[in-house]
N, CA, C and O atoms as a Maestro MAE file, in Angstrom:
{
 s_m_m2io_version
 :::
 2.0.0
}

f_m_ct {
 s_m_title
 :::
 protein
 m_atom[304] {
  # First column is atom index #
  i_m_mmod_type
  r_m_x_coord
  r_m_y_coord
  r_m_z_coord
  i_m_residue_number
  s_m_chain_name
  s_m_pdb_residue_name
  s_m_pdb_atom_name
  i_m_atomic_number
  :::
  1 25 4.407 17.703 -19.338 1 A "MET " " N  " 7
  2 3 3.688 16.460 -17.871 1 A "MET " " CA " 6
  3 2 3.236 15.752 -18.227 1 A "MET " " C  " 6
  4 15 2.810 15.766 -19.381 1 A "MET " " O  " 8
  5 25 3.034 14.347 -17.080 2 A "ASN " " N  " 7
  6 3 2.940 12.840 -17.519 2 A "ASN " " CA " 6
  7 2 1.724 13.012 -15.821 2 A "ASN " " C  " 6
  8 15 1.838 13.567 -14.727 2 A "ASN " " O  " 8
  9 25 0.676 12.178 -16.511 3 A "THR " " N  " 7
  10 3 -0.558 12.113 -15.766 3 A "THR " " CA " 6
  11 2 -0.346 10.539 -15.593 3 A "THR " " C  " 6
  12 15 -1.447 9.988 -15.605 3 A "THR " " O  " 8
  13 25 0.803 9.549 -15.421 4 A "ALA " " N  " 7
  14 3 0.057 8.253 -14.858 4 A "ALA " " CA " 6
  15 2 0.500 8.189 -13.815 4 A "ALA " " C  " 6
  16 15 1.475 8.726 -13.291 4 A "ALA " " O  " 8
  17 25 -0.538 7.223 -13.338 5 A "LYS " " N  " 7
  18 3 -0.822 7.126 -11.793 5 A "LYS " " CA " 6
  19 2 -0.746 5.505 -12.013 5 A "LYS " " C  " 6
  20 15 -1.126 4.809 -12.954 5 A "LYS " " O  " 8
  21 25 0.112 5.066 -10.351 6 A "LEU " " N  " 7
  22 3 0.454 4.118 -9.439 6 A "LEU " " CA " 6
  23 2 -0.992 3.421 -9.455 6 A "LEU " " C  " 6
  24 15 -1.929 4.073 -8.995 6 A "LEU " " O  " 8
  25 25 -1.272 1.883 -10.055 7 A "PHE " " N  " 7
  26 3 -2.891 1.219 -9.578 7 A "PHE " " CA " 6
  27 2 -2.090 -0.147 -9.138 7 A "PHE " " C  " 6
  28 15 -1.134 -0.543 -9.805 7 A "PHE " " O  " 8
  29 25 -2.489 -0.746 -8.123 8 A "VAL " " N  " 7
  30 3 -2.110 -2.377 -7.901 8 A "VAL " " CA " 6
  31 2 -3.348 -2.958 -8.574 8 A "VAL " " C  " 6
  32 15 -4.424 -2.360 -8.580 8 A "VAL " " O  " 8
  33 25 -3.154 -4.134 -9.133 9 A "ILE " " N  " 7
  34 3 -4.022 -5.224 -9.300 9 A "ILE " " CA " 6
  35 2 -3.808 -6.088 -9.210 9 A "ILE " " C  " 6
  36 15 -2.947 -6.641 -9.894 9 A "ILE " " O  " 8
  37 25 -4.788 -6.891 -7.919 10 A "ASP " " N  " 7
  38 3 -4.697 -7.742 -7.373 10 A "ASP " " CA " 6
  39 2 -5.744 -8.927 -8.227 10 A "ASP " " C  " 6
  40 15 -6.744 -8.666 -8.896 10 A "ASP " " O  " 8
  41 25 -5.198 -10.144 -7.976 11 A "TYR " " N  " 7
  42 3 -5.987 -11.509 -9.111 11 A "TYR " " CA " 6
  43 2 -5.520 -12.814 -8.842 11 A "TYR " " C  " 6
  44 15 -4.326 -12.964 -8.582 11 A "TYR " " O  " 8
  45 25 -6.347 -13.855 -8.869 12 A "THR " " N  " 7
  46 3 -6.010 -14.773 -8.764 12 A "THR " " CA " 6
  47 2 -5.975 -15.882 -9.888 12 A "THR " " C  " 6
  48 15 -6.853 -15.801 -10.747 12 A "THR " " O  " 8
  49 25 -4.766 -17.234 -10.005 13 A "LEU " " N  " 7
  50 3 -4.074 -17.598 -10.772 13 A "LEU " " CA " 6
  51 2 -4.562 -19.106 -9.932 13 A "LEU " " C  " 6
  52 15 -4.677 -19.360 -8.734 13 A "LEU " " O  " 8
  53 25 -4.829 -20.134 -11.481 14 A "HIS " " N  " 7
  54 3 -4.929 -21.680 -10.196 14 A "HIS " " CA " 6
  55 2 -5.286 -21.274 -8.551 14 A "HIS " " C  " 6
  56 15 -4.859 -21.842 -7.545 14 A "HIS " " O  " 8
  57 25 -5.906 -20.489 -8.608 15 A "GLY " " N  " 7
  58 3 -6.592 -20.682 -6.577 15 A "GLY " " CA " 6
  59 2 -5.531 -19.411 -5.875 15 A "GLY " " C  " 6
  60 15 -6.033 -18.556 -5.145 15 A "GLY " " O  " 8
  61 25 -4.289 -19.409 -6.135 16 A "GLN " " N  " 7
  62 3 -3.310 -18.795 -5.578 16 A "GLN " " CA " 6
  63 2 -3.180 -17.291 -6.442 16 A "GLN " " C  " 6
  64 15 -2.954 -17.104 -7.637 16 A "GLN " " O  " 8
  65 25 -3.462 -16.137 -5.124 17 A "PRO " " N  " 7
  66 3 -3.060 -14.951 -4.832 17 A "PRO " " CA " 6
  67 2 -2.337 -14.004 -5.837 17 A "PRO " " C  " 6
  68 15 -1.183 -14.352 -5.586 17 A "PRO " " O  " 8
  69 25 -2.190 -12.888 -6.961 18 A "LYS " " N  " 7
  70 3 -0.994 -12.857 -7.219 18 A "LYS " " CA " 6
  71 2 -1.409 -11.166 -7.213 18 A "LYS " " C  " 6
  72 15 -2.587 -10.843 -7.369 18 A "LYS " " O  " 8
  73 25 -0.472 -10.266 -7.044 19 A "SER " " N  " 7
  74 3 -0.899 -8.708 -7.339 19 A "SER " " CA " 6
  75 2 0.618 -8.600 -8.270 19 A "SER " " C  " 6
  76 15 1.521 -9.369 -8.600 19 A "SER " " O  " 8
  77 25 0.270 -7.163 -8.451 20 A "PHE " " N  " 7
  78 3 1.304 -6.402 -8.875 20 A "PHE " " CA " 6
  79 2 0.674 -4.915 -8.946 20 A "PHE " " C  " 6
  80 15 -0.408 -4.352 -8.780 20 A "PHE " " O  " 8
  81 25 2.686 -4.476 -9.468 21 A "ILE " " N  " 7
  82 3 1.355 -2.383 -9.563 21 A "ILE " " CA " 6
  83 2 2.060 -1.755 -10.905 21 A "ILE " " C  " 6
  84 15 3.258 -1.732 -11.187 21 A "ILE " " O  " 8
  85 25 0.969 -1.267 -11.623 22 A "ILE " " N  " 7
  86 3 1.470 -0.972 -12.937 22 A "ILE " " CA " 6
  87 2 1.312 0.494 -13.252 22 A "ILE " " C  " 6
  88 15 0.119 0.795 -13.281 22 A "ILE " " O  " 8
  89 25 2.265 1.683 -13.540 23 A "ARG " " N  " 7
  90 3 2.047 2.807 -13.908 23 A "ARG " " CA " 6
  91 2 1.323 3.086 -15.636 23 A "ARG " " C  " 6
  92 15 1.963 2.739 -16.629 23 A "ARG " " O  " 8
  93 25 -0.283 3.853 -15.761 24 A "LEU " " N  " 7
  94 3 -0.892 4.072 -16.704 24 A "LEU " " CA " 6
  95 2 -1.342 5.227 -16.270 24 A "LEU " " C  " 6
  96 15 -0.979 5.782 -15.233 24 A "LEU " " O  " 8
  97 25 -2.106 5.603 -17.012 25 A "PRO " " N  " 7
  98 3 -2.795 7.310 -17.107 25 A "PRO " " CA " 6
  99 2 -4.304 6.788 -16.733 25 A "PRO " " C  " 6
  100 15 -4.936 7.719 -16.232 25 A "PRO " " O  " 8
  101 25 -5.021 5.666 -16.819 26 A "ARG " " N  " 7
  102 3 -6.101 5.601 -16.234 26 A "ARG " " CA " 6
  103 2 -6.473 4.410 -16.125 26 A "ARG " " C  " 6
  104 15 -5.621 3.819 -16.787 26 A "ARG " " O  " 8
  105 25 -7.434 3.366 -15.591 27 A "LEU " " N  " 7
  106 3 -7.265 2.125 -15.593 27 A "LEU " " CA " 6
  107 2 -9.140 2.024 -15.411 27 A "LEU " " C  " 6
  108 15 -9.708 2.818 -14.661 27 A "LEU " " O  " 8
  109 25 -9.758 1.193 -16.026 28 A "ASP " " N  " 7
  110 3 -10.950 0.770 -15.766 28 A "ASP " " CA " 6
  111 2 -10.882 -0.676 -16.034 28 A "ASP " " C  " 6
  112 15 -9.981 -0.982 -16.815 28 A "ASP " " O  " 8
  113 25 -11.899 -2.042 -15.404 29 A "THR " " N  " 7
  114 3 -11.825 -3.089 -14.806 29 A "THR " " CA " 6
  115 2 -11.490 -3.828 -16.227 29 A "THR " " C  " 6
  116 15 -10.718 -4.784 -16.149 29 A "THR " " O  " 8
  117 25 -11.966 -3.497 -17.444 30 A "ALA " " N  " 7
  118 3 -11.610 -4.341 -19.071 30 A "ALA " " CA " 6
  119 2 -10.232 -4.119 -18.937 30 A "ALA " " C  " 6
  120 15 -9.669 -5.151 -19.301 30 A "ALA " " O  " 8
  121 25 -9.782 -3.653 -18.747 31 A "THR " " N  " 7
  122 3 -7.976 -3.366 -18.609 31 A "THR " " CA " 6
  123 2 -7.120 -3.733 -17.521 31 A "THR " " C  " 6
  124 15 -5.963 -4.153 -17.546 31 A "THR " " O  " 8
  125 25 -7.755 -3.541 -16.730 32 A "ALA " " N  " 7
  126 3 -6.878 -4.560 -15.217 32 A "ALA " " CA " 6
  127 2 -7.580 -5.944 -15.656 32 A "ALA " " C  " 6
  128 15 -6.559 -6.619 -15.786 32 A "ALA " " O  " 8
  129 25 -8.415 -6.634 -15.904 33 A "TRP " " N  " 7
  130 3 -8.343 -8.101 -16.720 33 A "TRP " " CA " 6
  131 2 -7.378 -8.191 -17.539 33 A "TRP " " C  " 6
  132 15 -6.338 -8.770 -17.226 33 A "TRP " " O  " 8
  133 25 -7.511 -7.793 -18.380 34 A "TYR " " N  " 7
  134 3 -6.461 -7.987 -19.899 34 A "TYR " " CA " 6
  135 2 -4.952 -7.927 -19.227 34 A "TYR " " C  " 6
  136 15 -4.283 -8.938 -19.439 34 A "TYR " " O  " 8
  137 25 -4.300 -6.851 -18.421 35 A "TRP " " N  " 7
  138 3 -3.031 -6.543 -17.808 35 A "TRP " " CA " 6
  139 2 -2.925 -8.658 -16.723 35 A "TRP " " C  " 6
  140 15 -2.167 -9.609 -16.909 35 A "TRP " " O  " 8
  141 25 -3.914 -8.480 -15.886 36 A "ALA " " N  " 7
  142 3 -3.712 -9.520 -15.243 36 A "ALA " " CA " 6
  143 2 -3.841 -10.931 -16.469 36 A "ALA " " C  " 6
  144 15 -3.715 -12.146 -16.318 36 A "ALA " " O  " 8
  145 25 -4.044 -10.361 -17.275 37 A "GLY " " N  " 7
  146 3 -3.849 -11.927 -17.960 37 A "GLY " " CA " 6
  147 2 -2.621 -11.425 -18.725 37 A "GLY " " C  " 6
  148 15 -1.879 -12.408 -18.732 37 A "GLY " " O  " 8
  149 25 -2.128 -10.633 -19.240 38 A "CYS " " N  " 7
  150 3 -0.229 -10.198 -19.254 38 A "CYS " " CA " 6
  151 2 0.494 -10.975 -18.468 38 A "CYS " " C  " 6
  152 15 1.280 -11.870 -18.780 38 A "CYS " " O  " 8
  153 25 0.020 -10.372 -16.892 39 A "ASP " " N  " 7
  154 3 0.813 -10.588 -15.466 39 A "ASP " " CA " 6
  155 2 0.992 -12.233 -16.098 39 A "ASP " " C  " 6
  156 15 2.117 -12.539 -16.493 39 A "ASP " " O  " 8
  157 25 -0.217 -13.357 -16.191 40 A "ALA " " N  " 7
  158 3 -0.636 -14.869 -15.785 40 A "ALA " " CA " 6
  159 2 0.635 -14.801 -16.909 40 A "ALA " " C  " 6
  160 15 1.751 -14.885 -16.397 40 A "ALA " " O  " 8
  161 25 0.602 -14.697 -17.979 41 A "GLY " " N  " 7
  162 3 1.554 -14.868 -19.265 41 A "GLY " " CA " 6
  163 2 0.685 -15.336 -20.412 41 A "GLY " " C  " 6
  164 15 1.213 -15.610 -21.490 41 A "GLY " " O  " 8
  165 25 -1.217 -15.490 -20.155 42 A "VAL " " N  " 7
  166 3 -1.937 -15.819 -20.638 42 A "VAL " " CA " 6
  167 2 -2.313 -15.319 -22.029 42 A "VAL " " C  " 6
  168 15 -2.631 -16.043 -22.972 42 A "VAL " " O  " 8
  169 25 -2.219 -13.697 -22.037 43 A "ILE " " N  " 7
  170 3 -2.115 -12.266 -23.426 43 A "ILE " " CA " 6
  171 2 -0.631 -12.199 -23.270 43 A "ILE " " C  " 6
  172 15 0.016 -12.209 -22.222 43 A "ILE " " O  " 8
  173 25 -0.142 -12.119 -24.701 44 A "ARG " " N  " 7
  174 3 1.274 -11.034 -25.649 44 A "ARG " " CA " 6
  175 2 0.419 -9.507 -25.890 44 A "ARG " " C  " 6
  176 15 -0.544 -9.142 -26.563 44 A "ARG " " O  " 8
  177 25 1.616 -8.717 -24.685 45 A "ILE " " N  " 7
  178 3 1.378 -7.525 -25.049 45 A "ILE " " CA " 6
  179 2 1.973 -7.217 -26.084 45 A "ILE " " C  " 6
  180 15 3.111 -7.572 -26.391 45 A "ILE " " O  " 8
  181 25 0.830 -6.137 -27.053 46 A "GLY " " N  " 7
  182 3 0.817 -5.500 -27.940 46 A "GLY " " CA " 6
  183 2 2.195 -4.569 -27.980 46 A "GLY " " C  " 6
  184 15 2.200 -3.445 -27.478 46 A "GLY " " O  " 8
  185 25 3.368 -5.148 -28.631 47 A "ARG " " N  " 7
  186 3 4.745 -3.541 -29.014 47 A "ARG " " CA " 6
  187 2 4.513 -2.548 -29.898 47 A "ARG " " C  " 6
  188 15 5.422 -1.720 -29.842 47 A "ARG " " O  " 8
  189 25 3.456 -2.207 -30.905 48 A "THR " " N  " 7
  190 3 3.374 -1.708 -31.494 48 A "THR " " CA " 6
  191 2 1.803 -1.116 -31.823 48 A "THR " " C  " 6
  192 15 0.738 -1.614 -31.459 48 A "THR " " O  " 8
  193 25 2.049 0.234 -32.714 49 A "ASP " " N  " 7
  194 3 0.304 0.204 -33.290 49 A "ASP " " CA " 6
  195 2 0.094 -0.307 -34.663 49 A "ASP " " C  " 6
  196 15 -0.903 -0.080 -35.349 49 A "ASP " " O  " 8
  197 25 1.053 -0.970 -34.980 50 A "ARG " " N  " 7
  198 3 0.618 -2.111 -35.808 50 A "ARG " " CA " 6
  199 2 0.274 -3.658 -35.018 50 A "ARG " " C  " 6
  200 15 -0.265 -4.617 -35.571 50 A "ARG " " O  " 8
  201 25 0.592 -3.616 -34.045 51 A "ASP " " N  " 7
  202 3 0.348 -5.059 -33.517 51 A "ASP " " CA " 6
  203 2 -0.714 -4.138 -31.571 51 A "ASP " " C  " 6
  204 15 -0.258 -3.496 -30.625 51 A "ASP " " O  " 8
  205 25 -1.693 -4.473 -31.810 52 A "PRO " " N  " 7
  206 3 -1.922 -3.423 -30.462 52 A "PRO " " CA " 6
  207 2 -2.389 -4.894 -29.353 52 A "PRO " " C  " 6
  208 15 -1.989 -6.058 -29.332 52 A "PRO " " O  " 8
  209 25 -3.225 -4.269 -28.674 53 A "ALA " " N  " 7
  210 3 -3.117 -5.101 -27.248 53 A "ALA " " CA " 6
  211 2 -4.646 -4.768 -27.843 53 A "ALA " " C  " 6
  212 15 -5.132 -3.662 -28.081 53 A "ALA " " O  " 8
  213 25 -5.286 -6.197 -28.014 54 A "LYS " " N  " 7
  214 3 -6.712 -7.225 -27.628 54 A "LYS " " CA " 6
  215 2 -7.277 -7.305 -26.406 54 A "LYS " " C  " 6
  216 15 -6.439 -7.877 -25.708 54 A "LYS " " O  " 8
  217 25 -7.978 -7.120 -25.925 55 A "LEU " " N  " 7
  218 3 -8.873 -6.766 -24.971 55 A "LEU " " CA " 6
  219 2 -9.560 -8.314 -25.203 55 A "LEU " " C  " 6
  220 15 -10.105 -8.678 -26.245 55 A "LEU " " O  " 8
  221 25 -9.417 -9.023 -24.128 56 A "ILE " " N  " 7
  222 3 -10.064 -10.129 -23.949 56 A "ILE " " CA " 6
  223 2 -11.358 -10.591 -22.570 56 A "ILE " " C  " 6
  224 15 -11.315 -10.711 -21.346 56 A "ILE " " O  " 8
  225 25 -12.112 -10.694 -23.339 57 A "ASN " " N  " 7
  226 3 -13.231 -11.318 -22.731 57 A "ASN " " CA " 6
  227 2 -13.254 -11.924 -21.306 57 A "ASN " " C  " 6
  228 15 -12.985 -13.125 -21.331 57 A "ASN " " O  " 8
  229 25 -13.488 -11.457 -20.138 58 A "PRO " " N  " 7
  230 3 -13.284 -11.658 -19.182 58 A "PRO " " CA " 6
  231 2 -13.684 -13.794 -18.392 58 A "PRO " " C  " 6
  232 15 -13.244 -14.533 -17.512 58 A "PRO " " O  " 8
  233 25 -14.693 -13.820 -19.434 59 A "ALA " " N  " 7
  234 3 -14.795 -15.515 -19.513 59 A "ALA " " CA " 6
  235 2 -13.649 -16.139 -20.337 59 A "ALA " " C  " 6
  236 15 -12.993 -16.742 -19.488 59 A "ALA " " O  " 8
  237 25 -13.449 -16.199 -20.740 60 A "GLU " " N  " 7
  238 3 -12.371 -16.157 -21.825 60 A "GLU " " CA " 6
  239 2 -11.266 -16.989 -20.672 60 A "GLU " " C  " 6
  240 15 -10.998 -18.151 -20.368 60 A "GLU " " O  " 8
  241 25 -10.775 -15.393 -20.212 61 A "LEU " " N  " 7
  242 3 -10.011 -15.792 -19.294 61 A "LEU " " CA " 6
  243 2 -10.393 -16.351 -18.278 61 A "LEU " " C  " 6
  244 15 -9.429 -17.030 -17.925 61 A "LEU " " O  " 8
  245 25 -11.123 -16.482 -17.647 62 A "GLU " " N  " 7
  246 3 -11.800 -17.152 -16.259 62 A "GLU " " CA " 6
  247 2 -11.631 -18.856 -16.626 62 A "GLU " " C  " 6
  248 15 -11.530 -19.639 -15.681 62 A "GLU " " O  " 8
  249 25 -11.604 -19.448 -18.268 63 A "LYS " " N  " 7
  250 3 -11.500 -20.575 -18.587 63 A "LYS " " CA " 6
  251 2 -9.851 -20.858 -18.491 63 A "LYS " " C  " 6
  252 15 -9.667 -22.073 -18.420 63 A "LYS " " O  " 8
  253 25 -8.701 -20.164 -18.468 64 A "LYS " " N  " 7
  254 3 -7.349 -20.356 -18.577 64 A "LYS " " CA " 6
  255 2 -6.953 -19.894 -16.580 64 A "LYS " " C  " 6
  256 15 -5.927 -19.371 -16.144 64 A "LYS " " O  " 8
  257 25 -8.230 -20.355 -15.773 65 A "ALA " " N  " 7
  258 3 -8.106 -20.348 -14.313 65 A "ALA " " CA " 6
  259 2 -7.307 -18.781 -14.276 65 A "ALA " " C  " 6
  260 15 -6.087 -18.796 -14.114 65 A "ALA " " O  " 8
  261 25 -8.035 -17.405 -14.431 66 A "ILE " " N  " 7
  262 3 -7.461 -16.046 -13.655 66 A "ILE " " CA " 6
  263 2 -9.147 -15.410 -13.596 66 A "ILE " " C  " 6
  264 15 -9.962 -15.261 -14.507 66 A "ILE " " O  " 8
  265 25 -9.246 -15.121 -12.108 67 A "ALA " " N  " 7
  266 3 -10.009 -14.759 -11.685 67 A "ALA " " CA " 6
  267 2 -10.456 -13.499 -10.969 67 A "ALA " " C  " 6
  268 15 -9.639 -12.618 -11.236 67 A "ALA " " O  " 8
  269 25 -11.391 -13.055 -10.189 68 A "ASN " " N  " 7
  270 3 -10.712 -12.213 -8.884 68 A "ASN " " CA " 6
  271 2 -10.156 -11.194 -9.395 68 A "ASN " " C  " 6
  272 15 -9.347 -10.708 -8.604 68 A "ASN " " O  " 8
  273 25 -10.227 -10.607 -10.435 69 A "VAL " " N  " 7
  274 3 -9.931 -9.369 -11.011 69 A "VAL " " CA " 6
  275 2 -10.074 -8.311 -10.533 69 A "VAL " " C  " 6
  276 15 -11.008 -7.671 -11.015 69 A "VAL " " O  " 8
  277 25 -9.283 -7.639 -9.425 70 A "THR " " N  " 7
  278 3 -10.018 -6.212 -8.957 70 A "THR " " CA " 6
  279 2 -8.776 -5.422 -8.970 70 A "THR " " C  " 6
  280 15 -7.869 -6.007 -9.562 70 A "THR " " O  " 8
  281 25 -8.444 -4.197 -8.465 71 A "TRP " " N  " 7
  282 3 -7.878 -3.003 -8.873 71 A "TRP " " CA " 6
  283 2 -8.363 -2.063 -7.963 71 A "TRP " " C  " 6
  284 15 -9.405 -2.123 -7.311 71 A "TRP " " O  " 8
  285 25 -6.959 -0.623 -7.988 72 A "ARG " " N  " 7
  286 3 -7.240 0.427 -6.696 72 A "ARG " " CA " 6
  287 2 -5.984 0.799 -7.312 72 A "ARG " " C  " 6
  288 15 -5.279 0.351 -8.215 72 A "ARG " " O  " 8
  289 25 -5.949 1.817 -6.472 73 A "ALA " " N  " 7
  290 3 -5.490 3.532 -6.821 73 A "ALA " " CA " 6
  291 2 -3.997 2.527 -5.837 73 A "ALA " " C  " 6
  292 15 -4.377 1.790 -4.927 73 A "ALA " " O  " 8
  293 25 -3.055 2.575 -6.013 74 A "ALA " " N  " 7
  294 3 -1.914 2.777 -5.150 74 A "ALA " " CA " 6
  295 2 -1.467 3.555 -4.320 74 A "ALA " " C  " 6
  296 15 -1.435 4.758 -4.578 74 A "ALA " " O  " 8
  297 25 -1.005 3.054 -3.102 75 A "GLY " " N  " 7
  298 3 -0.845 3.960 -1.635 75 A "GLY " " CA " 6
  299 2 -2.616 4.433 -1.093 75 A "GLY " " C  " 6
  300 15 -2.928 5.585 -0.794 75 A "GLY " " O  " 8
  301 25 -3.521 3.311 -1.075 76 A "LYS " " N  " 7
  302 3 -4.681 3.574 -0.936 76 A "LYS " " CA " 6
  303 2 -5.417 2.244 0.188 76 A "LYS " " C  " 6
  304 15 -6.609 2.283 0.492 76 A "LYS " " O  " 8
  :::
 }
 m_bond[303] {
  # First column is bond index #
  i_m_from
  i_m_to
  i_m_order
  :::
  1 1 2 1
  2 2 3 1
  3 3 4 2
  4 3 5 1
  5 5 6 1
  6 6 7 1
  7 7 8 2
  8 7 9 1
  9 9 10 1
  10 10 11 1
  11 11 12 2
  12 11 13 1
  13 13 14 1
  14 14 15 1
  15 15 16 2
  16 15 17 1
  17 17 18 1
  18 18 19 1
  19 19 20 2
  20 19 21 1
  21 21 22 1
  22 22 23 1
  23 23 24 2
  24 23 25 1
  25 25 26 1
  26 26 27 1
  27 27 28 2
  28 27 29 1
  29 29 30 1
  30 30 31 1
  31 31 32 2
  32 31 33 1
  33 33 34 1
  34 34 35 1
  35 35 36 2
  36 35 37 1
  37 37 38 1
  38 38 39 1
  39 39 40 2
  40 39 41 1
  41 41 42 1
  42 42 43 1
  43 43 44 2
  44 43 45 1
  45 45 46 1
  46 46 47 1
  47 47 48 2
  48 47 49 1
  49 49 50 1
  50 50 51 1
  51 51 52 2
  52 51 53 1
  53 53 54 1
  54 54 55 1
  55 55 56 2
  56 55 57 1
  57 57 58 1
  58 58 59 1
  59 59 60 2
  60 59 61 1
  61 61 62 1
  62 62 63 1
  63 63 64 2
  64 63 65 1
  65 65 66 1
  66 66 67 1
  67 67 68 2
  68 67 69 1
  69 69 70 1
  70 70 71 1
  71 71 72 2
  72 71 73 1
  73 73 74 1
  74 74 75 1
  75 75 76 2
  76 75 77 1
  77 77 78 1
  78 78 79 1
  79 79 80 2
  80 79 81 1
  81 81 82 1
  82 82 83 1
  83 83 84 2
  84 83 85 1
  85 85 86 1
  86 86 87 1
  87 87 88 2
  88 87 89 1
  89 89 90 1
  90 90 91 1
  91 91 92 2
  92 91 93 1
  93 93 94 1
  94 94 95 1
  95 95 96 2
  96 95 97 1
  97 97 98 1
  98 98 99 1
  99 99 100 2
  100 99 101 1
  101 101 102 1
  102 102 103 1
  103 103 104 2
  104 103 105 1
  105 105 106 1
  106 106 107 1
  107 107 108 2
  108 107 109 1
  109 109 110 1
  110 110 111 1
  111 111 112 2
  112 111 113 1
  113 113 114 1
  114 114 115 1
  115 115 116 2
  116 115 117 1
  117 117 118 1
  118 118 119 1
  119 119 120 2
  120 119 121 1
  121 121 122 1
  122 122 123 1
  123 123 124 2
  124 123 125 1
  125 125 126 1
  126 126 127 1
  127 127 128 2
  128 127 129 1
  129 129 130 1
  130 130 131 1
  131 131 132 2
  132 131 133 1
  133 133 134 1
  134 134 135 1
  135 135 136 2
  136 135 137 1
  137 137 138 1
  138 138 139 1
  139 139 140 2
  140 139 141 1
  141 141 142 1
  142 142 143 1
  143 143 144 2
  144 143 145 1
  145 145 146 1
  146 146 147 1
  147 147 148 2
  148 147 149 1
  149 149 150 1
  150 150 151 1
  151 151 152 2
  152 151 153 1
  153 153 154 1
  154 154 155 1
  155 155 156 2
  156 155 157 1
  157 157 158 1
  158 158 159 1
  159 159 160 2
  160 159 161 1
  161 161 162 1
  162 162 163 1
  163 163 164 2
  164 163 165 1
  165 165 166 1
  166 166 167 1
  167 167 168 2
  168 167 169 1
  169 169 170 1
  170 170 171 1
  171 171 172 2
  172 171 173 1
  173 173 174 1
  174 174 175 1
  175 175 176 2
  176 175 177 1
  177 177 178 1
  178 178 179 1
  179 179 180 2
  180 179 181 1
  181 181 182 1
  182 182 183 1
  183 183 184 2
  184 183 185 1
  185 185 186 1
  186 186 187 1
  187 187 188 2
  188 187 189 1
  189 189 190 1
  190 190 191 1
  191 191 192 2
  192 191 193 1
  193 193 194 1
  194 194 195 1
  195 195 196 2
  196 195 197 1
  197 197 198 1
  198 198 199 1
  199 199 200 2
  200 199 201 1
  201 201 202 1
  202 202 203 1
  203 203 204 2
  204 203 205 1
  205 205 206 1
  206 206 207 1
  207 207 208 2
  208 207 209 1
  209 209 210 1
  210 210 211 1
  211 211 212 2
  212 211 213 1
  213 213 214 1
  214 214 215 1
  215 215 216 2
  216 215 217 1
  217 217 218 1
  218 218 219 1
  219 219 220 2
  220 219 221 1
  221 221 222 1
  222 222 223 1
  223 223 224 2
  224 223 225 1
  225 225 226 1
  226 226 227 1
  227 227 228 2
  228 227 229 1
  229 229 230 1
  230 230 231 1
  231 231 232 2
  232 231 233 1
  233 233 234 1
  234 234 235 1
  235 235 236 2
  236 235 237 1
  237 237 238 1
  238 238 239 1
  239 239 240 2
  240 239 241 1
  241 241 242 1
  242 242 243 1
  243 243 244 2
  244 243 245 1
  245 245 246 1
  246 246 247 1
  247 247 248 2
  248 247 249 1
  249 249 250 1
  250 250 251 1
  251 251 252 2
  252 251 253 1
  253 253 254 1
  254 254 255 1
  255 255 256 2
  256 255 257 1
  257 257 258 1
  258 258 259 1
  259 259 260 2
  260 259 261 1
  261 261 262 1
  262 262 263 1
  263 263 264 2
  264 263 265 1
  265 265 266 1
  266 266 267 1
  267 267 268 2
  268 267 269 1
  269 269 270 1
  270 270 271 1
  271 271 272 2
  272 271 273 1
  273 273 274 1
  274 274 275 1
  275 275 276 2
  276 275 277 1
  277 277 278 1
  278 278 279 1
  279 279 280 2
  280 279 281 1
  281 281 282 1
  282 282 283 1
  283 283 284 2
  284 283 285 1
  285 285 286 1
  286 286 287 1
  287 287 288 2
  288 287 289 1
  289 289 290 1
  290 290 291 1
  291 291 292 2
  292 291 293 1
  293 293 294 1
  294 294 295 1
  295 295 296 2
  296 295 297 1
  297 297 298 1
  298 298 299 1
  299 299 300 2
  300 299 301 1
  301 301 302 1
  302 302 303 1
  303 303 304 2
  :::
 }
}
């Protein structure tokens, strides 16, 4: 059984609002920042277990013009 849910992640990049939908089993704030960085092209996505995704401190992402990351369940 698939337990993944849809989430909406909103953020700003260089002051411009951005938004996207992602399907994950669960989401927290650190993971939302990670995926916002991936969507913005600042962080690369880990492809395998040998090349895992690395969570980056929100302060580091703010230096790269990503800010105001929020998330919510889709459809709410």
